[in-house]
DOVEX-89733 format. One record per residue: z, x, y of N, C-alpha, C, O in turn. Coordinates in steps of 0.2 Angstrom, whole numbers, padded with zeros to 4 digits, always signed. Example, Ala and Ser with C-alpha at 12.3 -4.5 7.8 and 13.67 -1.06 7.14 Angstrom:
<pts>
+0039+0066-0028+0039+0062-0022+0039+0066-0016+0042+0071-0017/+0035+0064-0011+0036+0068-0005+0039+0064+0000+0040+0067+0006/
</pts>
This chain:
<pts>
-0180-0009+0096-0173-0007+0098-0174-0002+0104-0180+0000+0106/-0168-0001+0107-0168+0004+0112-0165+0010+0110-0159+0010+0109/-0168+0015+0109-0166+0022+0106-0160+0024+0112-0160+0023+0118/-0155+0027+0108-0149+0029+0112-0151+0034+0118-0155+0038+0118/-0147+0032+0122-0147+0036+0130-0154+0033+0133-0156+0036+0139/-0157+0028+0131-0164+0026+0136-0163+0018+0137-0167+0015+0138/-0156+0016+0138-0155+0009+0140-0159+0007+0147-0162+0002+0148/-0157+0013+0151-0159+0012+0159-0167+0013+0159-0170+0013+0165/-0171+0014+0154-0178+0015+0154-0181+0007+0153-0187+0006+0154/-0177+0004+0150-0180-0004+0147-0183-0007+0153-0180-0007+0159/-0189-0010+0151-0192-0014+0158-0196-0021+0154-0198-0020+0148/-0195-0027+0158-0198-0032+0156-0205-0032+0158-0207-0028+0162/-0209-0038+0156-0215-0038+0158-0216-0041+0167-0220-0040+0170/-0210-0044+0168-0210-0045+0175-0208-0038+0179-0211-0037+0185/-0203-0034+0176-0203-0028+0179-0210-0024+0180-0212-0021+0185/-0214-0023+0175-0220-0019+0175-0226-0023+0179-0231-0020+0181/-0225-0030+0180-0230-0033+0185-0228-0031+0192-0232-0029+0195/-0222-0031+0194-0219-0029+0201-0222-0022+0202-0224-0020+0207/-0221-0017+0197-0223-0010+0198-0229-0010+0200-0231-0007+0205/-0234-0015+0196-0241-0014+0198-0244-0018+0204-0250-0019+0205/-0238-0021+0208-0240-0025+0213-0243-0032+0211-0247-0035+0215/-0241-0035+0205-0245-0042+0203-0239-0046+0202-0234-0044+0201/-0240-0054+0203-0235-0058+0200-0235-0058+0193-0239-0055+0189/-0229-0061+0191-0228-0061+0183-0233-0065+0180-0236-0064+0175/-0235-0071+0184-0240-0076+0180-0247-0072+0180-0250-0072+0175/-0249-0069+0186-0254-0066+0186-0255-0060+0180-0260-0059+0176/-0250-0056+0181-0249-0051+0175-0250-0054+0168-0255-0052+0164/-0247-0059+0166-0247-0061+0160-0254-0065+0158-0256-0066+0153/-0257-0066+0164-0264-0069+0162-0269-0064+0161-0273-0065+0156/-0269-0059+0164-0274-0052+0163-0272-0049+0158-0276-0046+0154/-0266-0049+0156-0263-0045+0148-0264-0039+0149-0267-0037+0144/-0264-0034+0154-0265-0026+0153-0261-0023+0148-0263-0018+0146/-0256-0027+0146-0252-0024+0141-0255-0023+0134-0253-0020+0129/-0260-0027+0134-0264-0028+0127-0270-0023+0126-0274-0024+0121/-0270-0019+0131-0276-0015+0132-0274-0009+0127-0269-0007+0125/-0280-0006+0124-0279-0001+0118-0276+0004+0122-0277+0005+0128/-0271+0008+0118-0266+0013+0120-0260+0012+0124-0256+0016+0125/-0261+0004+0126-0254+0003+0130-0248+0004+0125-0248+0002+0119/-0243+0006+0127-0237+0007+0123-0234+0001+0121-0234-0004+0125/-0232+0000+0115-0230-0005+0110-0223-0007+0113-0220-0002+0115/-0222-0013+0113-0214-0015+0116-0209-0012+0111-0210-0010+0105/-0203-0012+0115-0198-0008+0110-0193-0014+0108-0188-0012+0105/-0194-0020+0108-0190-0025+0107-0194-0028+0100-0199-0026+0098/-0189-0032+0096-0192-0034+0089-0197-0038+0091-0198-0041+0096/-0201-0039+0086-0206-0043+0085-0204-0051+0086-0199-0053+0083/-0208-0055+0089-0207-0062+0091-0201-0063+0096-0199-0069+0097/-0197-0057+0098-0193-0057+0103-0194-0062+0110-0199-0061+0113/-0191-0066+0112-0193-0070+0117-0194-0067+0123-0198-0069+0127/-0191-0061+0125-0192-0057+0131-0194-0050+0128-0189-0046+0126/-0200-0048+0129-0202-0041+0127-0200-0036+0132-0200-0037+0138/-0197-0031+0129-0196-0025+0133-0200-0019+0131-0203-0018+0126/-0201-0014+0137-0205-0009+0135-0202-0002+0139-0199-0003+0144/-0202+0003+0136-0200+0009+0139-0204+0012+0144-0210+0013+0144/-0200+0013+0151-0204+0014+0156-0206+0021+0156-0211+0022+0159/-0204+0026+0153-0206+0032+0152-0213+0032+0149-0218+0034+0152/-0213+0029+0144-0221+0027+0140-0225+0024+0144-0231+0025+0144/-0223+0018+0149-0228+0015+0152-0230+0019+0158-0236+0018+0161/-0226+0022+0161-0228+0027+0167-0232+0032+0164-0237+0034+0168/-0232+0036+0160-0237+0040+0157-0244+0037+0155-0249+0041+0156/-0244+0032+0152-0250+0028+0152-0253+0026+0158-0260+0027+0158/-0249+0024+0163-0253+0022+0169-0257+0028+0173-0261+0028+0177/-0252+0034+0171-0255+0039+0176-0259+0044+0170-0260+0050+0172/-0262+0041+0165-0267+0044+0161-0264+0050+0158-0268+0055+0157/-0258+0051+0156-0255+0056+0153-0253+0054+0146-0253+0048+0144/-0253+0059+0142-0251+0058+0134-0244+0053+0134-0240+0054+0139/-0244+0048+0131-0238+0043+0131-0233+0048+0126-0235+0049+0120/-0228+0049+0128-0222+0052+0123-0220+0048+0118-0220+0042+0119/-0218+0052+0113-0216+0048+0107-0209+0046+0108-0205+0050+0111/-0206+0041+0106-0199+0039+0106-0195+0043+0101-0198+0045+0096/-0189+0044+0100-0185+0047+0095-0186+0043+0088-0185+0037+0088/-0187+0046+0082-0188+0042+0076-0182+0042+0072-0182+0039+0066/-0176+0045+0074-0170+0046+0070-0166+0041+0072-0165+0040+0078/-0162+0037+0067-0158+0032+0070-0152+0035+0073-0150+0040+0071/-0149+0032+0077-0143+0034+0080-0138+0028+0081-0140+0023+0082/-0132+0030+0080-0127+0025+0081-0126+0021+0088-0123+0016+0089/-0129+0025+0093-0129+0022+0099-0136+0018+0100-0136+0015+0105/-0140+0018+0097-0146+0014+0096-0144+0007+0098-0139+0005+0096/-0147+0004+0102-0146-0004+0104-0151-0009+0101-0157-0008+0102/-0148-0014+0097-0152-0018+0093-0151-0025+0096-0146-0028+0097/-0157-0029+0097-0157-0035+0098-0155-0040+0092-0155-0037+0087/-0155-0046+0093-0153-0051+0088-0156-0051+0081-0153-0051+0076/-0163-0050+0082-0167-0050+0076-0166-0043+0072-0167-0042+0066/-0165-0039+0076-0164-0031+0074-0158-0031+0070-0159-0029+0064/-0152-0033+0073-0145-0034+0070-0146-0038+0064-0144-0035+0058/-0149-0044+0064-0149-0047+0057-0153-0044+0052-0151-0044+0046/-0159-0040+0053-0162-0037+0049-0158-0030+0046-0159-0029+0040/-0154-0028+0050-0150-0022+0049-0145-0024+0044-0144-0019+0040/-0142-0030+0044-0137-0031+0039-0140-0036+0033-0136-0038+0029/-0146-0038+0033-0149-0041+0029-0148-0050+0029-0147-0054+0024/-0147-0052+0035-0146-0059+0036-0151-0062+0041-0155-0058+0044/-0151-0069+0041-0157-0072+0045-0154-0071+0053-0148-0070+0054/-0159-0072+0058-0156-0072+0065-0152-0078+0065-0146-0077+0068/-0152-0083+0063-0148-0089+0064-0140-0087+0061-0135-0089+0064/-0140-0083+0056-0133-0081+0054-0131-0077+0058-0125-0077+0060/-0135-0072+0061-0132-0068+0066-0129-0071+0072-0124-0068+0074/-0132-0076+0074-0129-0081+0079-0123-0083+0079-0119-0083+0084/-0121-0084+0073-0115-0086+0071-0109-0080+0070-0103-0081+0071/-0111-0074+0067-0108-0068+0067-0106-0066+0074-0100-0064+0075/-0110-0066+0079-0110-0062+0086-0103-0066+0089-0101-0063+0094/-0100-0071+0087-0093-0072+0091-0088-0069+0088-0083-0069+0091/-0089-0064+0082-0083-0060+0080-0081-0056+0085-0085-0054+0089/-0074-0054+0085-0071-0051+0092-0074-0044+0092-0075-0041+0097/-0075-0041+0087-0079-0034+0087-0085-0034+0090-0087-0030+0094/-0090-0039+0089-0097-0039+0092-0096-0042+0099-0101-0041+0103/-0092-0046+0100-0091-0048+0107-0090-0043+0111-0093-0042+0117/-0084-0039+0109-0082-0033+0114-0088-0028+0115-0088-0025+0121/-0092-0027+0110-0097-0022+0111-0104-0025+0113-0109-0021+0114/-0105-0031+0114-0112-0034+0116-0113-0031+0122-0108-0030+0126/-0120-0029+0124-0121-0028+0130-0128-0031+0132-0132-0032+0128/-0129-0033+0138-0136-0036+0140-0139-0031+0144-0137-0027+0148/-0146-0030+0141-0150-0025+0144-0157-0031+0146-0160-0035+0143/-0158-0029+0153-0163-0034+0156-0163-0041+0154-0168-0044+0153/-0156-0044+0153-0155-0051+0152-0155-0052+0143-0155-0058+0141/-0157-0047+0139-0157-0048+0132-0150-0046+0129-0147-0041+0132/-0148-0048+0125-0142-0046+0121-0143-0041+0115-0147-0042+0111/-0139-0036+0116-0140-0030+0112-0133-0029+0109-0128-0031+0112/-0134-0025+0103-0127-0023+0100-0129-0015+0098-0134-0014+0095/-0124-0010+0099-0125-0002+0095-0125-0002+0088-0121-0006+0085/-0130+0001+0085-0131+0001+0079-0125+0003+0074-0123+0000+0069/-0121+0008+0077-0114+0009+0074-0110+0004+0074-0107+0003+0068/-0110-0001+0079-0105-0006+0078-0107-0012+0073-0103-0016+0070/-0113-0013+0073-0116-0017+0068-0115-0016+0061-0113-0020+0057/-0116-0008+0060-0113-0006+0053-0105-0007+0052-0103-0009+0047/-0101-0007+0058-0094-0006+0057-0093-0015+0054-0090-0016+0049/-0096-0019+0058-0095-0026+0056-0097-0028+0049-0094-0032+0046/-0103-0024+0048-0105-0026+0041-0100-0024+0036-0100-0027+0030/-0097-0019+0036-0092-0014+0032-0086-0018+0031-0083-0018+0026/-0084-0021+0037-0078-0026+0038-0078-0033+0038-0073-0036+0037/-0084-0036+0038-0084-0043+0038-0082-0047+0031-0083-0044+0026/-0079-0052+0032-0076-0056+0027-0081-0058+0022-0087-0060+0024/-0080-0059+0015-0084-0062+0010-0089-0055+0007-0093-0057+0003/-0089-0050+0009-0093-0044+0006-0090-0042+0000-0084-0041+0001/-0093-0040-0005-0091-0037-0011-0088-0031-0009-0083-0029-0012/-0091-0028-0005-0088-0020-0004-0081-0020+0000-0077-0016-0001/-0080-0025+0003-0074-0026+0007-0068-0027+0002-0063-0024+0002/-0070-0031-0004-0065-0034-0008-0062-0027-0012-0057-0027-0015/-0066-0022-0012-0064-0016-0016-0062-0011-0011-0061-0005-0013/-0062-0012-0005-0061-0007+0000-0054-0004+0002-0053+0001+0005/-0050-0009-0001-0043-0009+0001-0041-0011+0007-0036-0008+0010/-0044-0016+0010-0043-0019+0017-0037-0024+0016-0035-0025+0010/-0036-0028+0021-0031-0033+0021-0035-0040+0017-0040-0042+0019/-0031-0042+0013-0033-0048+0009-0034-0055+0014-0030-0056+0019/-0039-0059+0013-0039-0064+0018-0032-0068+0017-0029-0068+0012/-0031-0072+0023-0026-0076+0024-0019-0072+0023-0014-0076+0021/-0018-0065+0023-0012-0063+0023-0011-0059+0030-0015-0056+0033/-0004-0059+0031-0002-0055+0037-0003-0048+0037-0003-0046+0031/-0003-0045+0043-0001-0037+0042+0004-0035+0039+0010-0037+0039/+0002-0029+0035+0007-0027+0030+0012-0022+0033+0017-0020+0030/+0010-0020+0039+0015-0015+0041+0018-0019+0049+0013-0022+0053/+0024-0018+0051+0027-0021+0057+0023-0017+0063+0021-0011+0063/+0022-0022+0068+0019-0019+0074+0021-0013+0077+0017-0009+0079/+0028-0013+0078+0031-0007+0081+0029-0001+0078+0028+0005+0081/+0028-0002+0071+0027+0005+0067+0020+0008+0067+0019+0014+0066/+0015+0004+0070+0008+0005+0069+0005+0010+0074+0000+0013+0073/+0009+0011+0080+0007+0018+0084+0008+0024+0081+0003+0028+0081/+0014+0025+0078+0016+0030+0074+0011+0033+0068+0008+0038+0067/+0010+0028+0065+0004+0028+0059-0003+0029+0060-0006+0033+0056/-0005+0026+0066-0012+0026+0068-0013+0032+0072-0019+0034+0072/-0009+0035+0075-0010+0042+0080-0012+0047+0075-0018+0049+0077/-0009+0049+0069-0011+0054+0066-0019+0053+0063-0022+0058+0063/-0022+0047+0061-0028+0046+0059-0033+0046+0065-0039+0047+0064/-0031+0045+0071-0035+0046+0077-0036+0053+0079-0041+0055+0082/-0030+0058+0078-0030+0063+0079-0034+0068+0074-0036+0074+0076/-0035+0064+0068-0040+0069+0062-0047+0067+0064-0052+0071+0063/-0047+0061+0066-0055+0059+0067-0055+0055+0073-0054+0049+0073/-0057+0058+0080-0058+0053+0086-0063+0049+0085-0063+0045+0090/-0067+0048+0081-0072+0043+0081-0070+0037+0075-0074+0033+0073/-0063+0037+0073-0062+0033+0068-0063+0026+0069-0061+0024+0075/-0065+0021+0066-0066+0015+0067-0061+0010+0065-0056+0012+0062/-0061+0004+0068-0055-0001+0066-0056-0003+0059-0051-0004+0056/-0062-0003+0056-0063-0005+0049-0059+0002+0045-0055+0000+0040/-0059+0008+0046-0056+0012+0043-0048+0011+0043-0044+0011+0038/-0046+0009+0049-0039+0007+0050-0037+0003+0046-0032+0003+0042/-0040-0003+0045-0040-0009+0041-0039-0007+0034-0034-0008+0031/-0044-0002+0031-0042+0001+0024-0037+0005+0023-0034+0005+0017/-0035+0009+0028-0030+0014+0027-0022+0010+0028-0017+0012+0025/-0023+0005+0032-0015+0004+0034-0015-0004+0032-0009-0007+0031/-0020-0008+0029-0020-0015+0027-0018-0020+0032-0014-0025+0031/-0021-0019+0039-0019-0023+0045-0025-0027+0046-0031-0025+0044/-0025-0032+0050-0030-0037+0052-0035-0032+0057-0033-0027+0060/-0041-0034+0057-0046-0030+0060-0045-0030+0068-0045-0025+0072/-0042-0036+0069-0041-0036+0078-0035-0032+0079-0034-0029+0085/-0029-0032+0074-0023-0028+0075-0024-0021+0076-0021-0017+0080/-0030-0018+0072-0032-0012+0072-0037-0010+0077-0037-0004+0078/-0041-0014+0079-0045-0012+0086-0040-0012+0091-0040-0008+0096/-0035-0017+0092-0030-0016+0098-0026-0010+0098-0025-0007+0104/-0023-0008+0093-0019-0002+0092-0024+0005+0094-0022+0009+0098/-0031+0004+0092-0034+0010+0093-0036+0010+0101-0036+0016+0104/-0037+0005+0103-0039+0004+0111-0033+0006+0114-0033+0011+0118/-0027+0004+0113-0020+0007+0116-0020+0014+0116-0019+0017+0121/-0021+0017+0109-0019+0024+0109-0025+0029+0113-0023+0034+0116/-0030+0027+0112-0036+0029+0116-0036+0028+0124-0038+0032+0128/-0032+0023+0126-0032+0022+0133-0025+0027+0135-0026+0030+0140/-0020+0027+0132-0015+0032+0134-0018+0039+0135-0016+0042+0139/-0022+0041+0130-0022+0049+0129-0029+0050+0135-0030+0055+0137/-0033+0045+0136-0037+0046+0141-0034+0046+0148-0036+0049+0153/-0028+0042+0149-0024+0042+0155-0020+0048+0156-0018+0050+0162/-0018+0051+0151-0014+0057+0151-0020+0063+0154-0019+0067+0159/-0026+0063+0151-0031+0067+0154-0033+0067+0162-0035+0072+0165/-0033+0060+0163-0036+0059+0169-0029+0060+0175-0030+0061+0181/-0024+0060+0172-0018+0061+0177-0018+0069+0178-0018+0071+0184/-0019+0073+0173-0020+0079+0173-0024+0082+0178-0023+0086+0182/-0030+0078+0178-0037+0081+0182-0039+0074+0184-0042+0070+0181/-0036+0073+0191-0039+0066+0194-0046+0066+0195-0049+0060+0195/-0051+0072+0195-0057+0071+0196-0061+0068+0189-0067+0067+0189/-0058+0067+0183-0060+0065+0178-0062+0057+0179-0059+0054+0183/-0067+0054+0176-0069+0047+0175-0066+0046+0169-0064+0050+0165/-0066+0038+0168-0064+0037+0161-0069+0039+0156-0067+0040+0150/-0075+0039+0158-0080+0041+0153-0080+0049+0152-0081+0052+0146/-0078+0052+0157-0077+0060+0156-0072+0062+0151-0073+0066+0146/-0066+0058+0153-0061+0059+0149-0060+0057+0141-0057+0060+0136/-0064+0051+0139-0067+0049+0132-0071+0054+0130-0070+0056+0124/-0075+0058+0133-0080+0062+0131-0076+0068+0129-0077+0071+0124/-0071+0071+0133-0067+0077+0131-0063+0076+0126-0061+0081+0124/-0061+0070+0124-0057+0068+0118-0061+0067+0112-0059+0067+0107/-0068+0066+0113-0072+0066+0107-0072+0058+0104-0073+0056+0098/-0072+0053+0110-0071+0047+0107-0078+0044+0110-0080+0045+0115/-0082+0041+0104-0089+0039+0106-0089+0033+0111-0085+0028+0111/-0094+0034+0115-0095+0029+0121-0094+0022+0118-0090+0018+0120/-0098+0021+0113-0098+0014+0110-0091+0011+0108-0090+0005+0108/-0086+0015+0108-0079+0012+0105-0074+0012+0111-0069+0009+0109/-0075+0014+0116-0071+0015+0122-0071+0011+0129-0069+0012+0134/-0075+0006+0128-0076+0001+0133-0071-0002+0136-0069-0002+0142/-0065-0005+0131-0060-0008+0134-0055-0003+0134-0050-0004+0138/-0055+0003+0131-0050+0008+0133-0051+0011+0140-0046+0012+0144/-0057+0012+0141-0058+0014+0148-0056+0010+0154-0055+0012+0159/-0056+0004+0152-0053-0001+0158-0045-0001+0157-0041-0001+0162/-0043-0001+0151-0036+0000+0150-0033+0007+0154-0028+0007+0158/-0036+0012+0152-0034+0018+0155-0033+0018+0162-0028+0020+0164/-0037+0015+0166-0036+0014+0173-0029+0010+0175-0025+0012+0179/-0029+0005+0171-0022+0001+0173-0016+0005+0170-0010+0003+0171/-0017+0009+0165-0010+0014+0163-0010+0017+0169-0004+0017+0172/-0014+0021+0172-0012+0025+0179-0010+0021+0184-0005+0022+0187/-0013+0016+0184-0009+0010+0190-0002+0010+0189+0002+0010+0193/+0000+0008+0182+0008+0007+0180+0012+0012+0182+0017+0011+0185/+0009+0018+0179+0012+0024+0181+0015+0026+0188+0020+0029+0189/+0010+0025+0192+0010+0026+0199+0016+0022+0202+0020+0023+0206/+0016+0016+0198+0021+0010+0201+0028+0012+0198+0033+0009+0201/+0029+0017+0194+0035+0018+0190+0042+0018+0194+0047+0016+0193/+0040+0023+0200+0047+0024+0205+0049+0019+0208+0055+0018+0210/+0044+0013+0210+0046+0008+0212+0050+0003+0208+0054+0000+0210/+0048+0002+0202+0050-0002+0197+0058+0001+0195+0062-0003+0194/+0059+0008+0195+0065+0011+0195+0070+0009+0200+0076+0008+0198/+0067+0007+0206+0071+0006+0212+0073-0001+0212+0078-0003+0215/+0069-0005+0209+0071-0013+0209+0076-0014+0203+0080-0018+0204/+0075-0011+0197+0079-0011+0192+0086-0009+0194+0091-0012+0193/+0087-0003+0198+0094-0001+0201+0097-0006+0205+0102-0008+0205/+0092-0009+0210+0095-0015+0214+0097-0021+0210+0103-0024+0212/+0094-0023+0206+0096-0028+0202+0102-0028+0198+0105-0033+0197/+0103-0021+0194+0109-0020+0191+0114-0019+0197+0120-0022+0196/+0113-0017+0201+0119-0016+0207+0122-0023+0210+0127-0023+0212/+0117-0028+0209+0119-0035+0211+0122-0039+0205+0124-0044+0205/+0122-0035+0199+0126-0038+0193+0121-0043+0190+0124-0048+0186/+0115-0043+0191+0110-0048+0187+0107-0044+0181+0103-0047+0177/+0108-0039+0180+0106-0035+0174+0113-0031+0171+0117-0030+0175/+0112-0030+0164+0117-0026+0161+0115-0019+0161+0119-0015+0158/+0109-0017+0162+0107-0010+0162+0102-0009+0168+0100-0013+0171/+0101-0003+0169+0097-0001+0174+0090+0001+0171+0086+0005+0174/+0088-0001+0165+0082+0001+0162+0076-0003+0166+0075-0008+0169/+0071+0002+0166+0065-0001+0171+0061-0007+0167+0062-0007+0161/+0058-0011+0171+0055-0016+0168+0050-0013+0163+0048-0008+0162/+0048-0018+0158+0044-0017+0153+0036-0019+0154+0034-0025+0156/+0032-0013+0154+0025-0015+0157+0021-0018+0152+0022-0016+0146/+0017-0022+0154+0012-0025+0149+0005-0024+0152+0005-0024+0158/+0001-0025+0148-0008-0025+0150-0011-0031+0146-0015-0030+0141/-0009-0038+0148-0011-0044+0145-0020-0043+0144-0022-0045+0139/-0022-0041+0149-0030-0041+0149-0033-0035+0149-0039-0035+0152/-0030-0029+0148-0032-0023+0149-0032-0021+0156-0029-0016+0157/-0035-0025+0160-0037-0022+0167-0032-0024+0171-0032-0022+0177/-0026-0028+0169-0020-0031+0173-0014-0028+0171-0013-0027+0166/-0009-0027+0177-0003-0023+0175+0001-0028+0177+0001-0031+0182/+0006-0030+0171+0012-0035+0173+0018-0030+0171+0017-0025+0169/+0024-0033+0172+0030-0031+0171+0036-0036+0169+0035-0041+0172/+0040-0034+0166+0045-0040+0164+0053-0038+0165+0054-0033+0162/+0056-0040+0169+0063-0038+0168+0068-0045+0167+0068-0050+0170/+0072-0043+0162+0076-0050+0158+0083-0049+0163+0087-0044+0163/+0084-0054+0165+0091-0055+0170+0097-0057+0165+0098-0063+0164/+0100-0054+0162+0104-0054+0156+0112-0053+0159+0117-0053+0155/+0113-0053+0166+0120-0052+0169+0124-0059+0167+0121-0062+0162/+0129-0060+0170+0133-0065+0170+0130-0072+0173+0130-0078+0170/+0128-0071+0179+0126-0077+0184+0119-0075+0186+0119-0074+0193/+0115-0074+0183+0108-0072+0186+0104-0078+0189+0106-0084+0188/+0100-0077+0194+0097-0083+0197+0091-0085+0194+0089-0091+0196/+0089-0082+0189+0084-0084+0185+0083-0081+0177+0086-0076+0177/+0081-0083+0172+0081-0079+0165+0078-0073+0166+0080-0068+0163/+0072-0073+0170+0069-0067+0169+0064-0065+0176+0063-0070+0180/+0062-0060+0177+0058-0059+0183+0051-0056+0180+0051-0054+0174/+0046-0058+0184+0039-0055+0181+0035-0052+0187+0034-0056+0192/+0033-0046+0186+0029-0042+0192+0022-0043+0190+0020-0041+0184/+0018-0045+0193+0010-0045+0193+0007-0041+0199+0008-0043+0204/+0003-0036+0197+0000-0032+0202-0005-0037+0206-0007-0034+0211/-0007-0043+0205-0011-0047+0208-0006-0051+0213-0008-0053+0219/-0001-0053+0211+0003-0058+0215+0010-0056+0216+0013-0060+0219/+0013-0051+0214+0020-0048+0216+0025-0051+0211+0023-0053+0206/+0030-0052+0213+0036-0055+0209+0037-0062+0209+0037-0066+0214/+0038-0065+0203+0041-0071+0203+0045-0072+0197+0046-0068+0193/+0049-0077+0198+0054-0080+0192+0050-0082+0187+0045-0084+0188/+0053-0082+0180+0051-0085+0174+0057-0089+0172+0063-0088+0173/+0054-0095+0168+0059-0100+0166+0062-0098+0159+0066-0102+0156/+0060-0092+0156+0062-0091+0149+0063-0083+0149+0060-0080+0153/+0068-0081+0145+0070-0075+0144+0065-0073+0137+0064-0067+0137/+0064-0078+0133+0061-0076+0127+0052-0076+0128+0049-0072+0124/+0050-0080+0132+0043-0081+0134+0042-0081+0141+0040-0086+0144/+0043-0075+0145+0043-0075+0151+0036-0074+0153+0035-0076+0159/+0031-0071+0150+0024-0071+0151+0019-0077+0148+0020-0079+0142/+0015-0079+0152+0010-0084+0149+0005-0080+0144+0005-0074+0144/+0002-0084+0141-0002-0081+0136-0009-0078+0140-0011-0081+0144/-0011-0072+0138-0017-0069+0142-0014-0067+0149-0008-0066+0150/-0018-0067+0153-0017-0064+0161-0017-0070+0164-0018-0069+0170/-0015-0076+0163-0015-0082+0167-0010-0081+0171-0005-0078+0170/-0011-0083+0178-0006-0084+0184-0004-0090+0185-0008-0094+0188/+0003-0092+0183+0005-0098+0183+0005-0101+0190+0005-0098+0194/+0006-0107+0191+0007-0111+0197+0015-0111+0199+0019-0111+0195/+0017-0111+0205+0024-0112+0207+0026-0119+0204+0022-0124+0204/+0033-0119+0202+0036-0125+0200+0038-0123+0192+0036-0119+0188/+0043-0129+0191+0046-0129+0184+0049-0122+0182+0048-0120+0177/+0054-0120+0187+0058-0114+0186+0053-0108+0188+0056-0103+0187/+0047-0108+0190+0043-0103+0193+0043-0103+0200+0041-0107+0204/+0045-0098+0203+0045-0096+0210+0042-0090+0213+0044-0084+0210/+0037-0090+0217+0035-0083+0219+0040-0081+0225+0041-0085+0230/+0042-0075+0225+0046-0072+0228+0044-0066+0234+0039-0062+0234/+0047-0066+0239+0046-0061+0245+0038-0061+0247+0034-0066+0245/+0036-0056+0250+0029-0055+0252+0025-0049+0250+0029-0044+0249/+0019-0048+0248+0016-0042+0246+0017-0041+0239+0021-0045+0236/+0014-0037+0236+0015-0035+0229+0020-0031+0227+0022-0031+0222/+0023-0026+0233+0028-0021+0231+0033-0022+0237+0034-0018+0241/+0037-0028+0238+0042-0029+0243+0048-0024+0242+0049-0023+0236/+0052-0022+0247+0058-0017+0246+0062-0021+0241+0062-0027+0240/+0066-0017+0237+0071-0020+0233+0075-0025+0236+0075-0031+0234/+0078-0023+0242+0083-0028+0246+0078-0034+0248+0081-0040+0249/+0073-0034+0249+0069-0041+0251+0068-0044+0246+0069-0050+0247/+0068-0042+0239+0067-0045+0233+0073-0049+0231+0073-0055+0229/+0079-0045+0232+0086-0048+0232+0087-0053+0236+0090-0058+0233/+0085-0053+0242+0086-0058+0248+0082-0064+0246+0085-0070+0247/+0076-0064+0243+0072-0069+0241+0075-0073+0235+0074-0079+0234/+0078-0069+0230+0081-0072+0224+0087-0076+0226+0088-0081+0223/+0090-0074+0231+0097-0078+0233+0095-0083+0238+0100-0087+0239/+0089-0084+0241+0088-0089+0245+0087-0096+0243+0086-0101+0247/
</pts>
């Protein structure tokens, strides 16, 4: 395993060969890594790609005492597939099927081309994975049932839980609120991203990682939130422009209110917004703004956005408008009437 905080020290045999001025082929033929005293690999036994801790190797090559690695397990330790399987008591083949779970997919990281997962995430998956006897008595959401709480109520119910424990997991939200794990993970990501964005707006020098650390959020739980927080900040900076567009559309009689567009983050790192044109004679059912493409018409008020962050082609009621991503409101009006 790669102990917490030592990811950047991991090296492959090819890295060690290059360090000593040898080709990988020559290095694996002479096998200096099999000499007495050479540091043991940090990867699992029989792993296809063997990894070594460079601090240990450097000390050995310099004739210095080889430092001992931490011997206490940490939630941020990185485990390869065999270690993950052993951690939860299954075969590596079973782990290969489990690793497509959204929780594990989200937290998978590659170190020198080898897939790893944080120990804490592996435990979180084990606690919440379907079929375990423990989960049947943990108060989680029964299989094949829908979320027991309406989505619009989840932020208000989840926020106090996050306040009480910044390290709270999606599995705990499942047990507390009886929602699907994906729903719990999504609402935690949104709440953390919003709060990280608040801190970053107050102190522009903060990085997403620094904001997460200040809030007490574990690094292994905020990869998506860090991306989303930056998108939230971009959306907030665009708010005055949205307000001007909303006013122009209302003045033209195409909307019944001056409400600003509803902002969405369909892929965490993308900002989109929707305006429903509910006036008497609108030129389209709705308008969609995408920070990558600018404004376009939508052919449906009910489903103006496509699934995910896909950008649709022009045609079938979809028309791209004006030029640039933030055309002046009057230019947008002109494009809609053309």
